[in-house]
Each structure stands twice: as C-alpha cells, then as structure tokens.
C-alpha positions in Angstrom: 19.1 14.1 -97.1 18.6 17.6 -98.4 15.0 16.8 -99.1 14.5 15.6 -95.5 16.1 18.8 -94.1 13.8 20.9 -96.3 10.7 19.0 -95.2 11.7 19.3 -91.5 12.3 23.1 -92.0 9.0 23.4 -93.8 7.2 21.7 -90.9 8.8 23.9 -88.3 8.0 27.0 -90.4 4.3 25.9 -90.6 4.2 25.2 -86.9 5.6 28.6 -86.0 3.4 30.3 -88.5 0.3 28.6 -87.0 1.3 29.6 -83.5 2.0 33.2 -84.5 -1.4 33.3 -86.3 -3.1 32.1 -83.1 -1.4 34.7 -81.1 -2.4 37.5 -83.5 -6.0 36.2 -83.6 -6.2 36.2 -79.8 -4.7 39.7 -79.6 -7.0 41.0 -82.3 -10.0 39.7 -80.4 -9.0 41.6 -77.3 -7.9 44.7 -79.2 -11.4 46.4 -79.6 -12.1 46.1 -75.8 -8.6 47.3 -74.8 -8.7 50.1 -77.3 -12.1 51.4 -76.1 -10.9 51.4 -72.4 -7.6 53.0 -73.2 -9.3 55.7 -75.3 -11.1 56.8 -72.2 -7.9 57.8 -70.6 -6.4 56.2 -67.5 -6.0 57.7 -64.0 -2.6 57.7 -62.5 -3.8 55.6 -59.6 -5.7 52.6 -60.9 -6.8 51.7 -57.4 -9.2 54.7 -57.4 -12.6 55.0 -59.0 -12.7 56.1 -62.7 -16.3 56.5 -63.7 -17.7 55.7 -67.1 -21.2 55.3 -68.6 -22.7 52.7 -70.9 -25.9 53.1 -72.9 -27.5 50.1 -74.7 -29.4 51.6 -77.7 -30.9 48.2 -78.4 -32.8 48.4 -75.0 -33.9 52.1 -75.2 -37.6 52.4 -75.8 -37.7 56.2 -75.9 -39.9 56.6 -72.8 -38.0 59.8 -71.8 -38.1 58.9 -68.1 -34.3 59.5 -67.9 -34.6 63.1 -69.2 -37.6 63.8 -66.9 -35.8 62.4 -63.8 -32.7 64.4 -64.7 -34.6 67.7 -64.8 -36.4 67.0 -61.6 -33.3 65.8 -59.7 -31.0 68.6 -60.8 -33.4 71.5 -60.9 -32.9 72.0 -64.6 -35.1 74.8 -66.0 -38.4 73.5 -67.3 -38.3 75.3 -70.6 -38.1 72.8 -73.5 -34.6 73.7 -74.6 -32.6 73.2 -71.3 -31.4 69.7 -70.7 -28.6 67.8 -69.0 -29.8 64.6 -70.5 -32.2 64.0 -73.5 -33.3 61.4 -76.0 -33.2 61.6 -79.8 -35.3 59.6 -82.2 -33.5 58.6 -85.4 -35.7 57.6 -88.4 -34.1 56.2 -91.5 -36.3 56.3 -94.5 -36.2 53.9 -97.5 -34.7 56.7 -99.7 -31.8 57.0 -97.3 -32.8 60.3 -95.7 -32.6 60.7 -92.0 -35.0 62.4 -89.6 -33.8 63.3 -86.1 -36.2 64.7 -83.6 -36.2 65.3 -79.8 -39.4 67.0 -78.8 -39.0 68.4 -75.3 -35.9 66.3 -74.9 -38.0 63.1 -75.3 -39.7 63.8 -71.9 -43.2 63.5 -73.4 -42.4 60.5 -75.6 -42.4 60.3 -79.3 -44.9 60.0 -82.2 -43.7 58.6 -85.5 -44.7 60.9 -88.3 -43.0 58.9 -91.1 -45.5 56.6 -92.9 -44.8 53.0 -92.4 -44.3 52.3 -96.1 -41.5 54.8 -96.1 -39.8 53.6 -93.0 -36.6 51.6 -93.1 -35.7 51.6 -89.4 -36.0 53.8 -86.3 -34.3 53.8 -82.9 -33.7 56.0 -79.9 -30.4 57.5 -78.7 -30.0 59.0 -75.2 -27.5 61.8 -75.0 -25.7 63.4 -72.1 -22.2 64.7 -71.1 -19.5 62.3 -72.3 -17.3 63.1 -69.3 -14.2 63.1 -71.6 -10.8 62.4 -70.2 -9.4 65.0 -72.6 -12.4 67.3 -72.6 -12.3 70.4 -74.9 -14.5 72.3 -72.4 -11.9 72.2 -69.6 -9.2 73.3 -72.0 -10.9 76.5 -73.1 -12.2 77.7 -69.7 -10.3 80.9 -68.9 -10.8 80.8 -65.2 -10.7 77.1 -64.4 -14.3 76.8 -63.5 -14.7 73.7 -65.5 -12.6 70.9 -64.0 -12.4 67.1 -63.6 -13.1 65.4 -60.3 -10.6 62.8 -59.0 -13.1 60.1 -60.2 -13.1 61.4 -63.8 -16.3 63.4 -63.7 -16.3 66.7 -65.5 -17.9 69.4 -63.3 -18.5 73.2 -63.2 -17.8 75.4 -60.2 -20.5 78.0 -60.4 -18.7 80.2 -58.0 -15.8 80.6 -60.5 -17.8 80.5 -63.8 -18.1 83.9 -65.4 -20.6 82.8 -68.0 -18.4 83.4 -71.0 -19.8 80.3 -72.7 -16.5 79.3 -74.2 -17.0 75.8 -72.9 -20.5 75.6 -74.4 -19.0 76.4 -77.8 -16.2 74.0 -77.3 -18.3 70.9 -76.4 -18.6 68.8 -79.6 -21.5 66.9 -78.2 -23.8 69.9 -77.5 -24.1 68.9 -73.8 -23.8 72.3 -72.2 -26.1 75.3 -71.8 -26.1 78.7 -70.1 -28.4 78.6 -67.1 -31.0 81.4 -67.5 -31.0 82.3 -63.8 -27.4 81.8 -62.6 -25.9 82.9 -66.0 -23.3 80.1 -65.5 -22.6 77.0 -67.6 -24.6 73.9 -66.7 -24.4 70.3 -67.7 -24.7 66.7 -66.6 -22.7 65.8 -63.5 -23.6 62.1 -63.6 -25.5 63.1 -60.4 -22.2 63.6 -58.6 -24.1 64.4 -55.4 -25.8 61.0 -55.6 -22.9 58.7 -56.7 -20.6 60.0 -54.0 -23.2 58.7 -51.5 -23.4 55.3 -53.1 -26.6 56.1 -55.0 -27.2 55.6 -58.7 -27.6 58.6 -61.1 -31.2 59.6 -61.4 -31.3 58.6 -65.1 -29.9 55.2 -64.4 -32.3 54.7 -61.4 -35.5 55.2 -63.4 -34.6 53.5 -66.7 -37.3 50.7 -67.0 -35.3 48.6 -69.4 -31.8 48.8 -67.9 -30.5 50.6 -71.0 -28.2 52.8 -68.8 -25.2 51.5 -66.9 -22.6 53.4 -65.0 -19.6 52.3 -62.9 -15.9 52.1 -62.3 -13.8 51.4 -65.4 -11.1 50.2 -63.0 -13.4 47.5 -61.6 -12.8 44.5 -63.7 -15.7 42.7 -62.0 -18.1 45.6 -62.3 -21.3 45.9 -64.3 -19.8 48.5 -66.7 -16.7 46.4 -67.4 -19.0 43.4 -68.2 -21.1 45.5 -70.5 -18.1 46.7 -72.5 -16.7 43.1 -72.8 -20.0 41.6 -73.9 -21.0 44.2 -76.5 -19.5 45.9 -79.5 -19.4 49.4 -77.9 -18.4 52.6 -79.6 -18.1 56.3 -78.6 -19.5 59.3 -80.5 -17.1 61.2 -82.8 -14.1 59.0 -82.0 -12.0 61.0 -84.5 -12.0 63.9 -82.1 -10.0 61.9 -79.6 -11.7 63.5 -76.5 -11.3 60.4 -74.4 -15.1 60.0 -74.1 -16.2 57.8 -71.2 -19.8 57.4 -72.6 -20.0 54.0 -74.4 -22.8 53.0 -76.7 -23.9 49.5 -77.8 -25.7 49.4 -81.1 -24.5 52.8 -82.3 -25.4 53.2 -86.0 -23.3 55.2 -88.5 -26.2 57.7 -88.8 -25.8 58.9 -85.2 -23.8 62.1 -84.8 
C-alpha cells in the first residue's frame, strides 16, 4: 500500500514538474522579445504612438543612400564630418583585429582595403540617433532645449539651445554635432516633419533593400513589431540602460 502511494505521488510530481517546465520554456521563449520592448520604455498612454526604429544589418549593402538622403532632406552641412545618419564598415581580420571605417559617412560607398586572404568577415552598420526613452542628452541640457516629443522622438528646440554642447558630450552613441552656422546642437529627428504627415523618414524611403524599418512600438500588428518578433534584435550598449529604441538584427559583438 505504501509503495502504491509512493508511485502515485511520484507520478503526480513528474506531471507537475513537466507542466512547470513547459510553462518556464514558453515564458523563456517570450522573454527576449518582451525584454527588448520594455527596455525601450513605455508611454503612459499605450493608445498613442511610440516610435521605434529597426535596422537589419544582414540586409545592409553599404550603398550610403540613407546617409545621402538624410543630408539632403534635413539640410545637414555638406562637410564630411557632419551627419545625422551614417554607415560604418566593420572588417574583421583573421588575426582578430578590427577595422572600422566610414569615409564621408558612407555616402560615396566603400572600398575594401584589406586583402582577401586576411579577411575573416565584413559587414555594414548604419548609425543614427537611438531616440532613447531615458536619454542622457535630455538629462544634461541646462535649458530644456533637448526634449522628447509625445511620440517618443528626441528633438532639439534651436530657439532655446545655447550651444553649450553638454548634450553632445553626453550622447554615448556619438549622434550629435554642433551646427557650424546656427551654433546649436543638431541630430537625427527621424524626419519628424515627415512622419507627422504620414510620410516615411528619408533614410527609410530610399533604402533599396528594406534594411530600415520604423513604426509604432504600441502597434502589435505593425511592421516594426513583426520585425522584432521574427529576429534576434539587440540594442547598442545595453549596459547603459538608456532605453534605446533603435533595434538591430544581426548585431555582432565587435560593434560599439
């Protein structure tokens, strides 16, 4: 009788353990997606638009059309060191060394200078403002010129900006510069003047491979939500906890 009770208890224990394991497995499968969405911060009103950006490194061909379109659309100075958006080429050599180049922001394309026999792998990484939910740049601005729009876009009010460059120093992604004419901070706005009219950002519009996606993180049926679900996406420098809303698919450990 005692043996029967022990066997029955053992069977119940195994059944419960299997069910628990299944629950944990299902939760674990969802965890990466939930974590990356929550890391971007959440608006108080989830019925409103909360913009994010996706970049598929596996699709980027380094054509530089995004950087060129950005300069043209937003009247960014033509000098080769002012950019709102740019592309970097990463080249990993067989000896483990890493070459990172971005000639003229990638606008003119790239030429591989590493001999093929020394080449392990190479890829392109578009960069732009991460539109962080907890952006360091807004925190250090002494006059409130850097602010976040209701849709989650980090913007600069040039009427208030005093050109102190604190925000430029605070940005961990190197996405800001001091405009040589206005002497105010400048950066990517995700083409706010376009998206508020229902148009795509210029960089997204011209990308020939569909490597750039933008959309509403609150829209569970939207293209960006689908991109995040179907890919193993990551953000740059996650340890900084900035609430970045720029998500990369195919992000290698070498990228900084």
